[in-house]
Every structure is written in structure tokens, then in C-alpha cells.
LOFI-176067 format. One record per residue (C-alpha): residue in one letter; chain; x negated, y, z negated; residue number from 1. Coordinates in nm, 4 decimals. Layout:
BEGIN
code  unit  X  Y  Z  pos
a  A  X  Y  Z  NUM
...
//
This chain:
BEGIN
code  unit  X  Y  Z  pos
x  A  6.6931  -13.1995  -10.6858  1
x  A  7.0691  -13.3648  -10.6389  2
x  A  7.3086  -13.1245  -10.5531  3
x  A  7.6714  -13.1180  -10.4300  4
x  A  7.8378  -12.7737  -10.1956  5
x  A  8.1915  -12.6002  -10.2523  6
x  A  8.2739  -12.3867  -9.9494  7
x  A  8.4608  -12.0819  -10.1727  8
x  A  8.5202  -11.8601  -9.8821  9
x  A  8.4795  -11.7501  -9.4880  10
x  A  8.3152  -11.4188  -9.4083  11
x  A  8.5462  -11.1783  -9.3041  12
x  A  8.2967  -11.1462  -8.9539  13
x  A  8.2319  -11.3521  -8.6492  14
x  A  7.8744  -11.4346  -8.7175  15
x  A  7.7666  -11.4086  -9.0729  16
x  A  7.4278  -11.4672  -9.0432  17
x  A  7.2787  -11.2497  -9.3960  18
x  A  7.4454  -11.1744  -9.7670  19
x  A  7.3714  -11.1028  -10.0859  20
x  A  7.5152  -11.1375  -10.4385  21
x  A  7.5949  -10.7798  -10.6455  22
x  A  7.7624  -10.7082  -10.8960  23
x  A  8.0552  -10.5560  -10.7301  24
x  A  8.1360  -10.8854  -10.4901  25
x  A  7.8852  -10.9916  -10.2377  26
x  A  7.7178  -10.8191  -9.9175  27
x  A  7.8078  -10.9573  -9.5771  28
x  A  7.6115  -10.8629  -9.2612  29
x  A  7.7037  -10.9411  -8.9165  30
x  A  7.4358  -11.0219  -8.6328  31
x  A  7.6385  -10.9267  -8.3336  32
x  A  7.7935  -10.5542  -8.4330  33
x  A  7.5059  -10.4635  -8.7308  34
x  A  7.7619  -10.4266  -8.9803  35
x  A  7.7837  -10.5035  -9.3465  36
x  A  8.0656  -10.5458  -9.5688  37
x  A  8.1397  -10.5802  -9.8932  38
x  A  8.3817  -10.8181  -10.0153  39
x  A  8.5572  -11.0175  -10.3673  40
x  A  8.4456  -11.3516  -10.4843  41
x  A  8.7403  -11.4780  -10.4734  42
x  A  9.0897  -11.5602  -10.4164  43
x  A  9.0382  -11.6429  -10.0627  44
x  A  9.3857  -11.5855  -9.9145  45
x  A  9.4949  -11.5645  -9.5823  46
x  A  9.2840  -11.7077  -9.2767  47
x  A  8.9801  -11.7930  -9.6097  48
x  A  8.9031  -11.4673  -9.6614  49
x  A  8.8531  -11.2695  -9.9512  50
x  A  8.9365  -10.8773  -9.9833  51
x  A  8.6695  -10.6637  -9.8141  52
x  A  8.6648  -10.3615  -10.0115  53
x  A  8.4240  -10.1399  -9.7863  54
x  A  8.2356  -10.1658  -9.4954  55
x  A  7.9661  -9.9906  -9.3060  56
x  A  7.7373  -9.9079  -9.0172  57
x  A  7.3530  -9.9551  -8.9798  58
x  A  7.0873  -9.8595  -8.6881  59
x  A  6.9570  -10.2382  -8.7482  60
x  A  7.0235  -10.5320  -8.4445  61
x  A  7.0304  -10.8914  -8.4207  62
x  A  7.0881  -10.8748  -8.8132  63
x  A  6.9314  -11.2081  -8.9728  64
x  A  6.8568  -11.1046  -9.3180  65
x  A  6.9701  -10.9055  -9.6475  66
x  A  6.8633  -10.7832  -9.9553  67
x  A  6.9081  -10.5661  -10.2695  68
x  A  6.6691  -10.3556  -10.4567  69
x  A  6.5688  -9.9889  -10.5549  70
x  A  6.9131  -9.8795  -10.5413  71
x  A  6.9144  -9.9909  -10.0906  72
x  A  7.0500  -10.2274  -9.8707  73
x  A  6.7486  -10.4371  -9.6802  74
x  A  6.8310  -10.5424  -9.3530  75
x  A  6.6363  -10.7464  -9.0752  76
x  A  6.6148  -10.6442  -8.7287  77
x  A  6.5336  -10.9651  -8.5584  78
x  A  6.4257  -10.7864  -8.2145  79
x  A  6.7028  -10.6730  -8.0085  80
x  A  7.0351  -10.7349  -7.9776  81
x  A  7.1158  -10.7388  -7.6244  82
x  A  7.1803  -11.1085  -7.6446  83
x  A  7.5281  -10.9565  -7.7643  84
x  A  7.6180  -10.5773  -7.6854  85
x  A  7.5273  -10.3143  -7.5334  86
x  A  7.1435  -10.2199  -7.6233  87
x  A  7.1190  -9.8820  -7.9135  88
x  A  6.7691  -9.6225  -7.8966  89
x  A  6.7940  -9.7642  -8.3091  90
x  A  6.7437  -10.0824  -8.2194  91
x  A  6.4543  -10.2290  -8.2680  92
x  A  6.2179  -10.4114  -7.9679  93
x  A  6.2685  -10.7252  -7.7755  94
x  A  5.9817  -10.9448  -7.9302  95
x  A  5.9389  -10.7476  -8.2374  96
x  A  6.1520  -10.6589  -8.5416  97
x  A  6.1502  -10.4477  -8.7689  98
x  A  6.2631  -10.3778  -9.1538  99
x  A  6.5364  -10.1414  -9.3095  100
x  A  6.6148  -9.9654  -9.6677  101
x  A  6.9442  -9.8222  -9.5830  102
x  A  7.2010  -9.6387  -9.8434  103
x  A  7.4729  -9.8652  -9.9538  104
x  A  7.7388  -9.6136  -9.9531  105
x  A  7.7040  -9.4712  -9.5656  106
x  A  7.5075  -9.6886  -9.3485  107
x  A  7.2142  -9.4614  -9.3468  108
x  A  6.8514  -9.5258  -9.2381  109
x  A  6.6209  -9.4084  -9.5602  110
x  A  6.3069  -9.6419  -9.4377  111
x  A  6.2075  -9.8209  -9.1235  112
x  A  5.9018  -10.0448  -9.1279  113
x  A  5.7601  -10.3450  -8.9084  114
x  A  5.7877  -10.6959  -8.9902  115
x  A  5.4253  -10.7395  -9.1208  116
x  A  5.2897  -11.0120  -8.8457  117
x  A  5.4731  -10.8426  -8.5270  118
x  A  5.7166  -11.0140  -8.4457  119
x  A  6.0659  -11.1829  -8.5714  120
x  A  6.1793  -11.2058  -8.8786  121
x  A  6.5120  -11.3916  -9.0912  122
x  A  6.5141  -11.3855  -9.4198  123
x  A  6.4360  -11.0965  -9.6881  124
x  A  6.4327  -11.1438  -9.9783  125
x  A  6.3881  -10.8775  -10.3287  126
x  A  6.1761  -10.9455  -10.5505  127
x  A  6.3146  -10.8785  -10.8786  128
x  A  6.0380  -11.1026  -11.0841  129
x  A  5.8047  -10.9165  -10.9714  130
x  A  6.0216  -10.5713  -10.8199  131
x  A  5.8334  -10.3607  -10.6092  132
x  A  5.8013  -10.6370  -10.3583  133
x  A  5.9908  -10.7667  -10.0949  134
x  A  5.9485  -11.1500  -9.9307  135
x  A  5.9814  -11.1706  -9.5454  136
x  A  5.9662  -11.4597  -9.3600  137
x  A  5.7197  -11.4072  -9.1065  138
x  A  5.8088  -11.5987  -8.7805  139
x  A  5.5213  -11.5800  -8.5629  140
x  A  5.2541  -11.6892  -8.8022  141
x  A  5.5290  -11.9384  -9.0076  142
x  A  5.4863  -11.7308  -9.2978  143
x  A  5.6369  -11.6017  -9.6005  144
x  A  5.4905  -11.2900  -9.6551  145
x  A  5.5105  -11.0863  -9.9494  146
x  A  5.4612  -10.6769  -9.9512  147
x  A  5.4605  -10.3941  -10.1536  148
x  A  5.7180  -10.0748  -10.0761  149
x  A  5.5801  -9.7497  -10.1724  150
x  A  5.2970  -9.8770  -9.9235  151
x  A  5.4280  -10.1582  -9.7255  152
x  A  5.0810  -10.2637  -9.7179  153
x  A  5.0715  -10.6741  -9.7705  154
x  A  5.0335  -10.8499  -10.1091  155
x  A  4.9353  -11.2085  -9.9949  156
x  A  5.1335  -11.4609  -9.7290  157
x  A  5.2511  -11.8749  -9.8096  158
x  A  5.2212  -12.0831  -9.5302  159
x  A  5.6064  -12.2674  -9.4572  160
x  A  5.6408  -12.6406  -9.4105  161
x  A  5.9447  -12.5602  -9.1084  162
x  A  5.9656  -12.3688  -8.9107  163
x  A  6.2873  -12.1225  -8.8193  164
x  A  6.2407  -11.9940  -9.1997  165
x  A  6.5662  -11.7900  -9.2600  166
x  A  6.7476  -11.6974  -9.6394  167
x  A  6.5108  -11.6929  -9.9317  168
x  A  6.5221  -11.6216  -10.2697  169
x  A  6.3342  -11.5541  -10.5865  170
x  A  6.3830  -11.7033  -10.8776  171
x  A  6.1004  -11.7415  -11.2004  172
x  A  5.9615  -12.1049  -11.0649  173
x  A  5.8481  -11.9815  -10.6696  174
x  A  6.0706  -11.8881  -10.4438  175
x  A  6.3637  -12.0882  -10.2099  176
x  A  6.3288  -12.1424  -9.8780  177
x  A  6.6136  -12.2486  -9.5727  178
x  A  6.5235  -12.4244  -9.2826  179
x  A  6.8259  -12.3868  -9.0851  180
x  A  6.7289  -12.6310  -8.8367  181
x  A  6.6064  -12.8693  -9.0609  182
x  A  6.9185  -12.8403  -9.2823  183
x  A  6.7074  -12.8227  -9.5852  184
x  A  6.6302  -12.5580  -9.7937  185
x  A  6.2713  -12.5359  -9.9628  186
x  A  6.1199  -12.4064  -10.2982  187
x  A  5.8128  -12.2920  -10.2797  188
x  A  5.5247  -12.1739  -10.5221  189
x  A  5.4673  -11.8221  -10.4814  190
x  A  5.1127  -11.9065  -10.5301  191
x  A  5.0667  -12.0829  -10.2487  192
x  A  5.0010  -12.4307  -10.3752  193
x  A  5.3287  -12.5862  -10.1368  194
x  A  5.6758  -12.7136  -10.2040  195
x  A  5.8334  -12.8087  -10.5895  196
x  A  6.1693  -12.9001  -10.4944  197
x  A  6.3971  -12.9294  -10.2234  198
x  A  6.7979  -12.9425  -10.1578  199
x  A  6.8576  -13.1158  -9.8367  200
x  A  7.1883  -13.0027  -9.7024  201
x  A  7.4403  -13.2798  -9.5642  202
x  A  7.5154  -13.2676  -9.1466  203
x  A  7.8943  -13.2543  -9.2986  204
x  A  7.8327  -12.8955  -9.4978  205
x  A  7.8077  -12.6138  -9.3581  206
x  A  7.4606  -12.5539  -9.1680  207
x  A  7.2536  -12.3148  -9.3799  208
x  A  7.1925  -11.9522  -9.2574  209
x  A  7.1439  -11.6539  -9.5301  210
x  A  7.1175  -11.7563  -9.9275  211
x  A  7.1527  -11.5525  -10.2582  212
x  A  7.1080  -11.6331  -10.5411  213
x  A  7.5224  -11.6906  -10.7474  214
x  A  7.7477  -11.6915  -10.9571  215
x  A  7.6305  -11.9630  -11.2759  216
x  A  7.3203  -12.0362  -11.1730  217
x  A  7.3384  -12.1934  -10.8331  218
x  A  7.2521  -12.0776  -10.4829  219
x  A  7.4360  -11.9948  -10.1496  220
x  A  7.4594  -11.9907  -9.7851  221
x  A  7.6883  -11.8414  -9.5295  222
x  A  7.6873  -12.0161  -9.1887  223
x  A  7.6295  -11.8044  -8.9449  224
x  A  7.8376  -12.0760  -8.6567  225
x  A  8.1654  -12.1121  -8.9029  226
x  A  8.1391  -11.8427  -9.1418  227
x  A  8.1770  -12.0125  -9.4496  228
x  A  7.9848  -11.9557  -9.7623  229
x  A  7.9467  -12.2006  -9.9691  230
x  A  7.8173  -12.2746  -10.3188  231
x  A  7.5316  -12.4864  -10.4005  232
x  A  7.5565  -12.6576  -10.7435  233
x  A  7.2844  -12.8403  -10.9704  234
x  A  7.4822  -13.1998  -10.9988  235
x  A  7.2892  -13.2310  -11.3061  236
x  A  7.3921  -12.8254  -11.4219  237
x  A  7.0799  -12.7451  -11.4602  238
x  A  7.0355  -12.3294  -11.2909  239
x  A  6.9127  -12.4336  -10.9859  240
x  A  6.7503  -12.0301  -11.0358  241
x  A  6.6511  -12.1456  -11.3614  242
x  A  6.4307  -12.4413  -11.1963  243
x  A  6.0885  -12.5093  -11.3742  244
//
């Protein structure tokens, strides 16, 4: 798919590793402090940042994924955070990630679940096409796993084409998945039949980490290194989210 890139604004954190567009603005999670901020989508002011509406703490650690669904936020805790800060009792353990369901007002943990295959986790996506399910990047198997939220049962797992899978966005056609090291965002069929489309991210653009649906059928990603939030639009004007 031929696309264009637009740098929208900079995140309020030094290492923004996940983001999620909601009606009120966009949630951005910090990998270092494990705090989550709801910020405006524009306009960008001094230093290229937008207005921060509010911020909440979390019990997550090394936060690498963020989703919104069932009146809650879902955070992917990618193992321990001791590379960045002192350990806390609530942190995930070394080599073992966790999925947290948190209150979007207080940050209180409502539920804590294991990564389905064990090991680490980056991206997470609430399935708004098939509500009641989450998609989780299960890194130690190089798969994307769908779980049911009420009983945490695994529904399916699809193979990923590359390593270091990160953010994900569900759409009617399938699910977009970032592969950070390869600078590619791949649209995969949810039945496991393979790749449907792809977006190449040029080296002159910020590196893709977190991914979310954006306005006007676009996608947006955040770069944990530079702090940029970047929109992606199809050159044809076609909605990327509704791509068939």
C-alpha cells in the first residue's frame, strides 16, 4: 500500500511505547514510569506537545502495549522494569509478562492476567470487530494470540512474519501489526491465511512502536525513541482501517 506520513506532535513522555485513540483524545503510555496520559490530538504547542488532560499511575512495568475496551484500559507489562527504575512488588517478573485491566480514571488494577504463552509481550489490541476479545503479541512463539476476556481462554493464534512484533490495530479486513526492527506494518488475515497488505516505514520517518486507529480512516504510531506521534494515510484516499 502506498501511504504518506505526517508528524502530528510529540508525546509528553520520553519513551512513549503505546497509544490508543479514544473520543476524548489519545492515551499514551510511558515505558519508563508506567504512567498513562490522556492528551489532546492537537494543536501542538511549545516543544511540539499537546495539552495533557490528565494522567494516571499504573501497576504495569516496562509498559509496551495499550488498548481500550469494556470501559477500561488494558496494559501490556513486558516483564520487569529494572532496566529503567527500581523494582516494585506489583511489577511483572523477569522473563514473564502480564496483561493488566485498569480503571481509566484512577489507574487501579481491575484484573491481572498472564501472557497466554508466557514470556514477554509488546502490542495488545481490544477486538472491536469481535467484542469480548483481546489480541496479544505472544513474543516467545512469534504469534498473535486472541483471548476471550471473560475467562482468558485462547481462541486462536496466528503466525507472525517477523520478530519484534509491537502495536496492533484490528479492522474489518484483518489486523495490522507493527514489526519495529523491520520497519513494516503488516495486515494479516485473522484466520491465519497470511499477509493481505503491508506498509513500509522509510528510514527517514520515526520508528514505529505503538499503533492505533486514527481519524479519517488513518493509522497512527508512536516512536519510543524520538517521541513523535505519526499519522499514516493512504495516498489514494482509501481508509486504511476499512481496507478490503
